[in-house]
BAFI-278012 format. One line per 4 residues: for each residue z, x, y of N, C-alpha, C. Coordinates in Angstrom, 1 decimal. Atoms other than C-alpha are relative to their C-alpha. Example, Ala and Ser with C-alpha at 12.3 -4.5 7.8 and 13.67 -1.06 7.14 Angstrom:
2
0.0 0.9 -1.2 7.8 12.3 -4.5 0.0 0.9 1.2 | 0.0 -0.9 -1.1 7.1 13.7 -1.1 0.8 -0.8 1.1
***
This chain:
296
0.0 0.8 -1.2 0.0 0.0 0.0 0.0 0.9 1.3 | 0.1 -0.8 -1.2 -0.9 1.3 3.4 1.2 -0.1 0.9 | -1.1 0.0 -0.9 1.9 2.4 5.7 -0.3 0.6 1.3 | 0.3 -0.5 -1.3 1.7 2.8 9.4 0.8 1.3 0.3
-0.7 -1.3 -0.3 2.6 6.3 10.7 -0.4 0.3 1.4 | 0.3 -0.4 -1.4 2.9 7.4 14.3 -0.1 1.5 0.1 | 0.3 -1.5 -0.1 1.3 10.8 15.1 1.0 0.5 1.1 | -1.0 -0.6 -0.9 3.9 13.0 16.7 -0.6 0.6 1.2
0.6 -0.6 -1.2 1.5 14.8 19.0 -0.6 -0.9 1.0 | 0.7 0.9 -0.9 -0.5 11.9 20.4 0.8 -1.3 0.2 | -0.8 1.3 -0.2 2.1 9.1 19.9 -0.8 -1.2 -0.4 | 0.8 1.2 0.4 -0.7 6.9 18.4 0.2 -0.3 -1.4
-0.2 0.4 1.4 -0.2 5.0 15.2 -1.3 0.3 -0.7 | 1.1 -0.2 0.9 -2.5 5.7 12.3 -0.4 -1.3 -0.6 | 0.4 1.2 0.7 -4.5 3.2 10.3 0.8 -0.3 -1.2 | -0.8 0.2 1.1 -2.0 3.6 7.5 -0.5 0.6 -1.3
0.6 -0.6 1.2 -4.3 5.4 5.1 0.1 1.5 0.1 | -0.1 -1.4 0.0 -4.0 9.0 4.0 -0.9 0.6 -1.1 | 0.9 -0.6 1.0 -6.6 11.3 2.3 0.4 1.5 0.0 | -0.4 -1.4 0.2 -5.1 14.6 1.1 0.7 0.6 1.3
-0.7 -0.5 -1.2 -2.8 14.8 4.1 -0.6 -0.3 1.3 | 0.8 0.3 -1.2 -5.4 13.6 6.6 0.2 -1.4 0.3 | -0.1 1.4 -0.4 -4.7 10.5 8.6 -0.9 -0.3 1.2 | 0.9 0.4 -1.1 -6.9 8.5 11.0 0.7 -0.7 1.0
-0.7 0.7 -1.1 -5.6 7.6 14.4 -0.7 -1.4 0.3 | 0.5 1.4 -0.2 -5.9 3.9 15.2 -0.2 -0.2 1.5 | 0.3 0.1 -1.4 -7.3 4.4 18.7 -0.9 -1.2 0.2 | 0.9 1.1 -0.3 -9.0 1.4 20.3 -1.4 0.5 0.4
1.4 -0.3 -0.4 -12.8 1.4 20.9 0.0 0.3 1.5 | 0.2 -0.2 -1.4 -13.9 2.9 24.2 -0.5 -1.3 0.7 | 0.5 1.2 -0.7 -14.5 0.1 26.8 -1.5 -0.1 0.0 | 1.4 0.0 -0.1 -18.1 1.1 27.3 -0.7 -0.4 -1.3
0.5 0.3 1.4 -18.7 0.9 23.5 0.2 -1.5 -0.3 | -0.3 1.4 0.2 -17.0 -2.5 23.3 -1.0 -0.9 0.7 | 0.9 0.9 -0.9 -19.1 -3.9 26.2 -1.4 0.1 -0.5 | 1.3 -0.1 0.5 -22.2 -2.5 24.6 -0.2 -0.9 -1.2
0.1 0.9 1.1 -21.5 -4.5 21.5 -0.2 -1.4 0.5 | 0.1 1.3 -0.6 -21.1 -7.6 23.6 -1.4 -0.3 0.5 | 1.4 0.1 -0.5 -24.5 -6.9 25.3 -0.9 -0.2 -1.1 | 1.0 0.1 1.2 -26.2 -6.5 21.9 0.1 -1.4 -0.6
-0.2 1.3 0.6 -24.7 -9.8 20.7 -0.8 -1.0 1.0 | 0.7 0.9 -0.9 -26.0 -11.5 23.9 -1.5 0.1 -0.1 | 1.5 -0.2 0.1 -29.4 -9.9 23.6 -0.6 -0.7 -1.3 | 0.5 0.6 1.2 -29.7 -11.1 20.0 -0.2 -1.5 0.2
0.1 1.4 -0.2 -29.1 -14.7 21.1 -1.3 -0.3 0.9 | 1.3 0.2 -0.8 -31.9 -14.3 23.8 -1.2 0.2 -0.9 | 1.2 -0.3 0.8 -34.2 -12.8 21.2 -0.3 -1.2 -0.9 | 0.2 1.1 0.9 -33.7 -15.7 18.8 -0.7 -1.1 0.8
0.6 1.0 -0.7 -34.8 -18.0 21.6 -1.5 0.3 0.3 | 1.3 -0.4 -0.5 -37.9 -16.1 22.8 -1.0 0.5 -1.1 | 0.9 -0.6 1.0 -39.2 -14.4 19.6 0.2 -0.7 -1.4 | -0.1 0.5 1.4 -39.8 -15.4 15.9 1.3 0.6 -0.6
-1.3 -0.5 0.4 -36.4 -15.1 14.2 0.4 -0.5 -1.4 | -0.6 0.5 1.2 -35.3 -17.5 11.5 -1.0 -0.6 -1.0 | 0.9 0.6 1.0 -37.1 -18.4 8.2 0.4 -1.5 -0.2 | -0.2 1.4 0.3 -37.5 -22.1 7.6 -0.9 -0.5 -1.1
0.8 0.4 1.1 -38.8 -22.7 4.1 -1.3 0.9 0.0 | 1.2 -0.7 0.0 -42.5 -21.8 4.3 -0.5 0.4 1.4 | 0.4 -0.4 -1.4 -42.5 -21.3 8.1 1.2 0.7 0.6 | -1.0 -0.7 -0.7 -40.2 -19.8 10.7 0.1 -0.5 1.4
-0.1 0.4 -1.4 -38.9 -20.4 14.2 -1.0 0.9 0.8 | 1.0 -0.8 -0.7 -41.8 -19.3 16.5 0.5 0.6 1.3 | -0.4 -0.5 -1.3 -39.8 -18.7 19.7 -0.8 -0.5 1.1 | 0.7 0.6 -1.2 -40.7 -19.8 23.2 -1.3 0.8 0.3
1.2 -0.8 -0.3 -43.2 -16.9 23.6 -1.1 -0.2 -1.0 | 1.0 0.2 1.1 -45.0 -17.7 20.3 -0.6 1.4 -0.4 | 0.5 -1.4 0.3 -45.4 -13.9 19.7 -0.2 0.2 -1.5 | 0.3 -0.3 1.4 -46.9 -12.7 16.4 -0.5 1.4 -0.1
0.5 -1.3 0.2 -47.3 -9.1 15.4 -1.2 0.0 -0.8 | 1.3 0.1 0.8 -49.9 -10.1 12.8 -1.2 -0.4 0.9 | 1.1 0.4 -0.9 -52.0 -11.8 15.5 -0.3 1.2 0.9 | 0.3 -1.2 -0.8 -51.6 -8.7 17.7 -0.8 1.0 -0.8
0.8 -1.0 0.9 -52.8 -6.5 14.8 -1.4 -0.5 -0.1 | 1.4 0.6 0.1 -55.8 -8.8 14.2 -0.8 0.2 1.2 | 0.7 -0.2 -1.3 -56.7 -8.6 17.9 -0.4 1.4 0.2 | 0.3 -1.4 -0.2 -56.4 -4.9 18.0 -1.1 0.5 -1.0
1.0 -0.4 1.0 -58.4 -4.5 14.8 -1.4 -0.5 0.4 | 1.2 0.5 -0.5 -61.1 -6.7 16.2 -0.6 0.8 1.2 | 0.4 -0.8 -1.1 -61.2 -4.7 19.4 -0.5 1.4 -0.5 | 0.5 -1.3 0.5 -61.5 -1.4 17.4 -1.3 -0.1 -0.7
1.3 0.2 0.7 -64.3 -2.8 15.3 -1.1 -0.2 1.0 | 1.0 0.3 -1.0 -66.1 -4.0 18.4 -0.4 1.3 0.7 | 0.3 -1.3 -0.6 -65.8 -0.5 19.9 -0.8 0.9 -0.9 | 0.8 -0.8 1.0 -67.2 1.1 16.7 -1.3 -0.5 -0.3
1.2 0.7 0.4 -70.0 -1.4 16.3 -1.3 0.8 0.4 | 1.2 -0.6 -0.5 -72.5 0.4 18.5 -0.3 1.4 -0.8 | 0.1 -1.2 0.7 -71.9 3.7 16.7 -0.5 -0.2 -1.5 | 0.4 0.3 1.4 -72.1 2.2 13.2 -1.4 -0.5 -0.1
1.4 0.5 0.0 -75.3 0.4 14.0 -1.0 1.1 0.2 | 0.9 -1.2 -0.2 -76.9 3.6 15.3 0.0 0.9 -1.2 | -0.1 -0.8 1.2 -75.7 5.5 12.2 -0.8 -0.6 -1.1 | 0.7 0.7 1.1 -77.1 2.9 9.9 -1.6 0.1 0.2
1.4 0.1 -0.3 -80.5 3.0 11.7 -0.6 1.4 0.0 | 0.6 -1.3 -0.1 -80.9 6.8 11.8 0.2 0.8 -1.3 | -0.2 -0.9 1.2 -81.3 9.5 9.1 1.2 0.9 0.3 | -1.1 -0.9 -0.1 -78.6 12.0 8.4 -0.3 1.2 1.0
0.4 -1.1 -0.9 -80.6 14.7 10.2 0.0 -0.4 1.4 | 0.0 0.5 -1.4 -81.0 12.6 13.3 1.4 -0.2 0.5 | -1.4 0.2 -0.4 -77.3 11.8 13.3 0.6 1.4 0.5 | -0.5 -1.4 -0.3 -76.5 15.6 13.3 -0.5 0.5 1.3
0.6 -0.5 -1.2 -78.7 16.1 16.3 0.5 -0.7 1.3 | -0.6 0.8 -1.1 -76.9 13.4 18.4 1.5 0.4 0.1 | -1.3 -0.5 -0.2 -73.7 14.9 19.8 1.1 -1.1 -0.2 | -1.0 1.1 0.1 -71.9 11.5 20.1 0.1 -0.6 -1.4
0.0 0.5 1.4 -73.0 10.2 16.7 0.6 1.0 -1.0 | -0.5 -1.0 0.9 -72.1 13.5 15.1 1.5 0.0 0.0 | -1.4 0.0 -0.1 -68.6 13.4 16.4 0.7 -1.2 -0.6 | -0.5 1.2 0.6 -68.1 9.8 15.4 -0.1 0.1 -1.6
0.2 -0.1 1.4 -69.6 10.5 11.9 1.0 1.0 -0.7 | -0.9 -0.9 0.5 -67.4 13.5 11.4 1.4 -0.5 -0.2 | -1.4 0.6 0.0 -64.2 11.7 12.3 0.1 -1.1 -1.1 | 0.0 1.0 1.0 -65.1 8.7 10.1 -0.2 0.6 -1.4
0.3 -0.7 1.3 -66.5 11.0 7.3 1.3 0.6 -0.6 | -1.2 -0.7 0.5 -63.2 12.9 7.1 1.0 -1.1 -0.6 | -0.8 1.1 0.5 -61.3 9.6 6.7 -0.5 -0.5 -1.4 | 0.6 0.5 1.2 -63.7 8.3 4.1 0.1 1.0 -1.2
-0.1 -1.0 1.0 -63.6 11.6 2.2 1.4 0.0 -0.6 | -1.4 0.0 0.5 -59.8 11.6 2.0 0.3 -1.2 -0.9 | -0.3 1.3 0.7 -59.9 8.0 0.7 -0.7 0.0 -1.3 | 0.8 0.2 1.2 -62.7 8.3 -1.8 -0.4 1.2 -0.8
0.6 -1.2 0.6 -63.6 11.9 -2.6 1.1 1.1 -0.3 | -1.0 -1.1 0.1 -60.5 14.1 -2.2 0.7 0.1 -1.4 | -0.7 0.0 1.3 -59.0 13.0 -5.5 -0.6 0.9 -1.0 | 0.7 -0.9 1.0 -61.7 15.0 -7.4 -0.3 1.3 0.7
0.6 -1.2 -0.6 -63.1 17.5 -4.9 1.1 0.7 0.9 | -1.0 -0.6 -0.9 -59.8 18.3 -3.0 -0.1 -0.4 1.4 | -0.1 0.4 -1.4 -58.7 17.5 0.5 -0.9 0.8 0.9 | 0.9 -0.8 -0.8 -60.7 20.4 1.9 -1.3 0.3 -0.6
1.2 -0.2 0.7 -63.6 20.2 -0.5 0.0 1.2 -0.9 | -0.2 -1.3 0.8 -62.2 23.2 -2.5 -0.3 -0.2 -1.4 | 0.4 0.3 1.4 -63.0 21.5 -5.8 1.2 0.3 -0.9 | -1.0 -0.3 1.1 -61.1 21.9 -9.1 -0.8 0.2 -1.3
0.7 -0.2 1.3 -61.9 22.6 -12.7 -0.7 -1.3 -0.4 | 0.8 1.2 0.3 -64.8 20.3 -13.6 -0.5 -0.8 1.2 | 0.4 0.7 -1.2 -65.2 19.2 -10.0 -0.5 1.0 1.0 | 0.6 -1.1 -0.8 -67.6 21.2 -7.8 0.7 0.2 1.4
-0.4 -0.3 -1.4 -66.5 22.9 -4.6 -1.1 -0.4 1.0 | 1.0 0.5 -1.0 -68.2 21.4 -1.5 0.0 0.9 1.2 | -0.1 -0.9 -1.2 -67.2 24.2 0.9 -0.7 1.3 -0.2 | 0.7 -1.2 0.2 -69.4 26.9 -0.5 -1.5 -0.3 0.0
1.5 0.2 -0.1 -73.2 27.4 -0.7 -0.6 -0.1 -1.4 | 0.5 0.2 1.3 -73.6 26.7 -4.4 -0.2 -1.5 -0.2 | 0.2 1.4 0.2 -75.3 23.3 -4.8 -0.9 -0.3 -1.2 | 0.7 0.3 1.2 -76.4 21.9 -8.1 -1.1 -0.9 0.2
1.0 1.0 -0.2 -78.5 19.1 -6.7 -0.6 0.1 1.4 | 0.5 -0.2 -1.3 -79.4 20.6 -3.3 1.0 -0.2 1.1 | -1.1 0.1 -1.0 -77.3 21.2 -0.2 -0.5 -0.4 1.4 | 0.5 0.5 -1.3 -79.5 19.8 2.6 0.7 -1.4 0.2
-0.6 1.3 -0.4 -78.3 16.7 4.5 -0.6 -1.1 -0.9 | 0.6 1.1 0.7 -80.8 14.5 2.7 0.4 0.1 -1.5 | -0.4 -0.1 1.4 -79.9 15.9 -0.7 1.4 -0.5 -0.2 | -1.4 0.5 0.2 -76.2 15.3 -0.2 0.1 -1.5 0.2
0.1 1.5 -0.2 -76.9 11.8 1.1 -0.4 -0.7 -1.3 | 0.5 0.6 1.2 -78.9 11.0 -2.0 1.0 0.1 -1.1 | -1.0 -0.2 1.1 -76.3 12.5 -4.3 1.2 -1.0 0.1 | -1.1 0.9 -0.2 -73.5 10.4 -2.8 -0.5 -1.5 -0.2
0.5 1.3 0.1 -75.7 7.3 -2.7 -0.2 -0.4 -1.4 | 0.4 0.4 1.3 -76.9 7.3 -6.2 0.8 0.7 -1.2 | -0.9 -0.6 1.0 -74.4 9.5 -8.0 -0.7 1.0 -0.9 | 0.5 -1.0 1.0 -74.9 12.1 -10.8 0.2 -0.6 -1.4
0.0 0.5 1.4 -75.8 10.9 -14.3 0.7 -1.3 -0.1 | -0.7 1.3 0.0 -74.5 7.5 -13.3 -1.0 -1.1 -0.6 | 0.8 1.0 0.5 -75.9 4.1 -14.3 -0.9 -0.6 1.1 | 0.9 0.4 -1.0 -77.8 3.8 -11.0 -1.4 0.4 -0.3
1.4 -0.3 0.3 -81.6 3.6 -11.3 -0.6 1.2 0.6 | 0.5 -1.1 -0.7 -82.1 6.4 -8.9 1.0 1.2 -0.1 | -1.0 -1.1 0.1 -79.3 8.7 -10.1 -0.6 1.3 -0.1 | 0.4 -1.3 0.3 -79.5 12.4 -10.1 0.2 0.4 -1.4
-0.1 -0.3 1.4 -80.2 13.7 -13.6 -0.3 -1.3 -0.8 | 0.2 1.1 1.0 -80.3 11.5 -16.7 1.3 -0.7 -0.2 | -1.2 0.7 0.2 -77.7 8.7 -17.0 0.8 0.4 -1.3 | -0.9 -0.3 1.1 -74.8 9.8 -19.3 -0.5 1.1 -0.9
0.5 -1.1 0.8 -76.7 12.9 -20.5 0.2 1.3 0.8 | -0.3 -1.2 -0.6 -75.4 16.3 -19.7 -0.6 1.2 -0.7 | 0.5 -1.2 0.7 -75.8 19.8 -21.1 0.1 -0.1 -1.5 | 0.0 0.1 1.4 -76.7 20.1 -24.7 1.1 0.7 -0.7
-1.1 -0.7 0.8 -73.9 20.9 -27.2 -0.7 0.8 -1.1 | 0.8 -0.9 0.9 -75.8 23.8 -28.9 0.7 0.2 -1.3 | -0.7 -0.2 1.2 -73.1 24.4 -31.4 0.3 -1.2 -0.8 | -0.4 1.3 0.6 -71.9 20.9 -32.1 -1.2 -0.7 -0.6
1.2 0.7 0.4 -75.5 19.7 -32.5 -0.8 0.9 -1.0 | 0.7 -0.9 1.0 -76.4 22.6 -34.9 -1.2 0.7 0.5 | 1.2 -0.7 -0.5 -79.0 24.1 -32.6 0.1 1.5 -0.1 | -0.3 -1.4 0.1 -77.4 27.5 -32.5 1.2 0.2 -0.9
-1.2 -0.3 0.9 -75.0 29.2 -35.0 1.0 0.8 0.8 | -1.1 -0.6 -0.7 -71.8 30.9 -34.1 -0.4 1.4 0.5 | 0.5 -1.3 -0.4 -73.4 34.4 -33.9 -0.9 -0.1 1.3 | 0.9 0.1 -1.2 -76.1 33.2 -31.5 0.8 -0.4 1.2
-0.9 0.4 -1.1 -73.5 31.5 -29.3 0.7 1.2 0.6 | -0.7 -1.2 -0.4 -71.5 34.7 -29.2 -0.9 1.0 0.7 | 0.9 -0.9 -0.6 -74.6 36.7 -28.3 -0.5 -0.5 1.4 | 0.5 0.5 -1.3 -75.9 34.4 -25.5 1.2 0.0 1.0
-1.1 -0.1 -0.9 -72.4 34.3 -24.1 0.2 1.4 0.6 | -0.1 -1.4 -0.5 -72.3 38.1 -23.8 -1.2 0.2 1.0 | 1.1 -0.2 -1.0 -75.7 37.9 -22.1 0.3 -0.6 1.3 | -0.4 0.6 -1.3 -74.5 35.5 -19.5 1.1 0.8 0.7
-1.0 -0.9 -0.6 -71.5 37.7 -18.9 -0.6 1.2 0.6 | 0.7 -1.1 -0.5 -73.8 40.6 -18.4 -0.8 -0.3 1.3 | 0.7 0.4 -1.2 -75.7 38.7 -15.7 0.9 0.1 1.2 | -1.0 -0.1 -1.0 -72.5 38.8 -13.7 0.7 1.4 0.2
-0.6 -1.3 0.0 -71.7 42.4 -14.3 1.3 0.1 -0.7 | -1.3 0.0 0.6 -68.8 41.5 -16.4 -0.1 0.8 -1.4 | 0.0 -0.8 1.2 -67.7 43.4 -19.5 -0.6 -0.8 -1.2 | 0.7 0.7 1.1 -70.0 42.5 -22.4 -0.5 1.0 -1.0
0.6 -0.8 1.0 -71.2 43.9 -25.7 -1.5 0.2 0.2 | 1.4 -0.2 -0.4 -74.5 45.5 -24.9 -0.9 -0.4 -1.1 | 0.8 0.4 1.1 -75.9 45.0 -28.4 -0.1 -1.5 -0.1 | 0.0 1.5 0.0 -74.9 41.3 -28.4 -0.8 -0.6 1.1
0.7 0.5 -1.2 -76.2 40.8 -24.9 -1.5 0.2 -0.1 | 1.4 -0.1 0.2 -79.6 42.2 -25.9 -0.6 -1.0 -0.8 | 0.4 1.1 0.9 -79.9 39.7 -28.7 0.1 -1.3 0.7 | -0.2 1.3 -0.7 -78.5 37.0 -26.5 -1.0 -0.3 1.0
1.1 0.2 -0.9 -81.3 37.5 -24.0 -1.1 -0.8 -0.6 | 1.0 0.8 0.7 -83.7 36.2 -26.6 0.4 -1.4 -0.2 | -0.5 1.3 0.2 -81.5 33.3 -27.4 0.0 -0.8 1.3 | 0.0 0.7 -1.4 -81.2 32.5 -23.6 -1.4 -0.4 0.3
1.4 0.3 -0.4 -85.0 32.7 -23.0 -0.5 -1.2 -0.8 | 0.5 1.1 0.8 -85.6 30.3 -25.9 0.7 -1.3 0.2 | -0.8 1.2 -0.1 -82.8 27.8 -25.2 0.5 -0.4 1.3 | -0.7 0.3 -1.3 -81.4 28.1 -21.7 -0.8 0.1 1.2
0.8 -0.3 -1.2 -84.0 29.4 -19.3 -0.7 -1.3 0.6 | 0.7 1.2 -0.5 -85.8 26.0 -19.1 0.8 -0.8 1.0 | -0.9 0.7 -0.9 -82.8 24.6 -17.2 0.6 1.0 1.1 | -0.7 -0.9 -0.9 -81.0 27.6 -15.7 -0.9 1.0 0.7
1.0 -1.0 -0.6 -84.1 29.6 -14.8 -0.1 1.3 -0.8 | 0.2 -1.2 0.8 -85.5 32.8 -16.3 1.0 1.1 0.3 | -1.0 -1.0 -0.4 -83.0 35.0 -14.4 1.4 -0.6 0.2 | -1.3 0.6 -0.2 -80.1 32.6 -14.5 0.3 -0.4 1.4
-0.2 0.3 -1.4 -80.6 31.7 -10.9 0.3 -1.5 0.3 | -0.3 1.5 -0.2 -80.0 27.9 -11.5 -1.2 -0.8 0.3 | 1.2 0.8 -0.1 -82.3 25.0 -11.4 -0.5 -0.2 1.4 | 0.5 0.2 -1.4 -82.4 24.6 -7.6 -0.8 1.2 0.4
0.8 -1.2 -0.4 -83.4 28.2 -7.0 -1.2 0.2 -0.8 | 1.2 -0.1 0.9 -85.8 28.0 -9.9 -1.1 -1.0 0.3 | 0.9 1.0 -0.3 -87.5 25.0 -8.4 -0.1 -1.1 -1.0 | 0.0 1.0 1.1 -86.5 22.8 -11.3 0.7 -1.2 0.5
-0.7 1.2 -0.7 -85.8 19.4 -9.6 0.5 -0.9 -1.1 | -0.5 1.0 0.9 -83.6 16.8 -11.2 0.8 0.4 -1.2 | -0.7 -0.5 1.1 -81.7 19.0 -13.6 1.4 0.2 0.3 | -1.4 -0.3 -0.3 -78.6 20.2 -11.9 0.7 1.1 -0.8
-0.6 -1.1 0.8 -78.1 23.3 -14.0 0.5 1.1 1.0 | -0.6 -1.0 -1.0 -75.8 25.8 -12.2 -0.5 1.4 -0.2 | 0.4 -1.4 0.1 -76.7 29.4 -11.4 1.0 0.7 -0.9 | -0.9 -0.7 0.9 -75.2 31.8 -13.9 0.2 1.5 0.5
-0.1 -1.3 -0.6 -75.4 34.9 -11.7 1.0 0.0 1.1 | -1.0 0.0 -1.1 -72.4 34.1 -9.5 1.4 -0.2 -0.6 | -1.4 0.0 0.5 -68.6 34.0 -9.7 0.6 -1.4 0.1 | -0.6 1.3 -0.2 -68.2 30.3 -8.9 -0.3 -0.8 -1.2
0.3 0.7 1.3 -67.8 28.6 -12.3 0.7 -1.3 0.1 | -0.6 1.4 0.0 -67.2 24.9 -12.6 1.1 -0.2 -1.0 | -1.0 0.2 1.1 -65.3 25.1 -15.9 0.7 1.3 -0.4 | -0.6 -1.3 0.4 -64.4 28.8 -16.1 -1.1 1.0 -0.4
1.0 -1.0 0.3 -66.3 32.1 -16.5 0.4 1.0 -1.0 | -0.5 -1.0 1.1 -64.3 33.9 -19.2 -0.8 -0.3 -1.3 | 0.8 0.1 1.2 -65.9 34.4 -22.6 0.4 -1.3 -0.8 | -0.4 1.1 0.8 -63.8 31.8 -24.4 -0.5 -1.3 0.6
0.4 1.2 -0.6 -64.6 29.1 -21.9 -1.6 -0.2 -0.1 | 1.4 0.0 0.1 -68.3 30.0 -21.9 -0.5 -0.4 -1.4 | 0.3 0.4 1.4 -68.4 29.8 -25.7 0.2 -1.5 -0.2 | -0.3 1.4 0.2 -66.8 26.4 -25.6 -1.0 -0.8 0.7
1.0 0.7 -0.7 -69.3 25.3 -23.0 -1.3 -0.1 -0.7 | 1.2 0.0 0.7 -72.3 26.4 -25.0 0.1 -0.8 -1.3 | -0.2 0.7 1.2 -70.8 25.0 -28.2 0.0 -1.5 0.1 | -0.2 1.4 -0.1 -69.8 21.6 -27.0 -0.7 -0.7 1.2
0.7 0.6 -1.2 -71.8 21.1 -23.8 0.9 -0.5 1.1 | -0.8 0.6 -1.1 -70.7 19.6 -20.5 -0.8 -1.2 0.5 | 0.7 1.3 -0.4 -71.4 16.1 -19.2 0.7 -0.6 1.2 | -0.6 0.5 -1.2 -69.9 15.8 -15.7 -0.9 -1.1 0.6
0.8 1.0 -0.7 -70.9 12.7 -13.8 0.8 -0.4 1.3 | -0.5 0.5 -1.2 -70.3 11.1 -10.4 -0.5 -1.4 0.2 | 0.4 1.4 -0.2 -70.4 7.4 -9.6 -1.0 -0.2 1.2 | 0.9 0.3 -1.2 -73.1 5.9 -7.3 0.8 -0.8 1.0
-0.9 0.6 -1.0 -71.2 5.2 -4.2 -0.7 -1.1 0.8 | 0.7 1.1 -0.7 -73.9 2.8 -2.8 0.5 -1.3 -0.5 | -0.5 1.2 0.5 -72.2 0.2 -5.0 1.4 -0.3 0.5 | -1.4 0.2 -0.5 -68.9 0.6 -3.3 0.1 0.2 1.6
-0.1 -0.2 -1.5 -69.6 1.8 0.3 -1.3 -0.4 0.7 | 1.2 0.4 -0.7 -72.1 0.7 2.9 -0.7 1.3 0.5 | 0.8 -1.1 -0.2 -74.9 2.9 4.1 0.5 0.9 1.2 | -0.5 -0.7 -1.1 -73.3 3.9 7.4 1.2 0.9 -0.4
-1.1 -0.8 0.5 -70.2 5.1 5.5 -0.5 1.2 -0.8 | 0.6 -1.0 0.8 -72.3 7.1 3.1 -0.6 1.1 0.8 | 0.6 -1.0 -0.9 -74.2 8.8 5.9 1.1 0.8 0.7 | -1.1 -0.8 -0.6 -70.9 9.7 7.6 0.6 1.0 -1.0
-0.5 -0.9 1.1 -69.7 11.2 4.3 -1.0 1.2 -0.1 | 1.0 -1.1 0.2 -73.0 13.2 4.0 0.1 1.0 1.2 | -0.1 -0.8 -1.1 -72.6 14.5 7.5 1.3 0.9 -0.1 | -1.2 -0.7 0.1 -69.0 15.5 6.9 0.0 1.1 -1.1
0.1 -1.0 1.1 -69.7 17.2 3.5 -0.9 1.1 0.4 | 1.0 -1.0 -0.5 -72.7 19.0 5.0 0.7 1.0 0.9 | -0.6 -0.9 -1.0 -70.4 20.5 7.7 1.3 0.6 -0.6 | -1.2 -0.7 0.6 -67.6 21.6 5.3 -0.2 1.5 -0.1
0.2 -1.4 0.0 -69.2 25.0 5.3 -1.2 0.6 -0.8 | 1.1 -0.5 0.9 -71.9 25.3 2.7 -1.3 -0.7 0.1 | 1.3 0.8 -0.1 -74.6 22.8 3.8 -1.2 0.9 0.3 | 1.2 -0.7 -0.3 -78.1 24.1 3.8 -0.7 -0.4 1.3
***
C-alpha cells in the first residue's frame, strides 16, 4: 500500500510510491501547462463543430466547413494530371529520338521514367540498372538486343521471348541445352568451355581450347559470331546472343558456370510491357534507360 512521505529537502510530499529508494515528488502541474490542457480541450470542441469528427454508422459528422481530405486529394491529383497532359500528349506523339532532342520533354520523360523504372523494372534490373545474376545490366554498353533508343523502346514494348507477336527472339525459346539434349558430349562441352575462357584471356587448357575452337565453330558461331563478338556486333538480328569476349557475364564467367550454361542452356525472358503500360510511359522508360550510361 502506498504511503505518503514528505521530502526533507523540499518539504513536498511524494506520490507514496518508491522504486529502489527513489520517490517521486507530488508537485502540481505548472500553471502554463495546465492552461494549455484547457486550451486543447476547448480547441477539440471547436474542431468537432467545424471539421469531420464522429463516425455515425456508414457516415460521419461533416462539420460546418464540410472539409474532406479525400476530396482535396482528388482535386490536387486532377490538377497534377492536367498539368502533365500536354507533356504526355507530346511524348505519345513523338519518337524516342525526337523526345531526347526536346529539352523540356527530355526532362519530363527522365523524371517520369525514373519513377516508372523503380516501380516496374528495378526488382529485376536493380534500382540503378546495375543488374543481377540472370538479369542484364542496363548501365553498361553491352546490349543483347541493341542499345539505341529505338531498340530499347522496342524491347520494353514487346519483351524478350514473350508471348507478344512482335517479341524479340522466339517465344519461350532460349539457348540450346547442348548437353541435356545430347548434341555435345561431356568432353566436347569441356573443350568448348576452355575455348570460351581463352577468348577472355582467362586460364584455360591450350589443348582443350584448340579442340574447343572446332566445337565452337560448328555449334556456337552461328549465334555468338565467328570471333565470339555476340549477335549484335556480328549483325545477326533477332538472336540476342551475348558477346563472349568480355567480362560482363549474365550468369557467371567461371568454368563451372559456363559448363552448366552449355549443358543446360539458358532461357531468360522479359514480359511485353505494352500489355501493362501505355505508350507514353514506355517511351519515358526508354529515354531513362538509354540515359543510364550505356545507350548507343
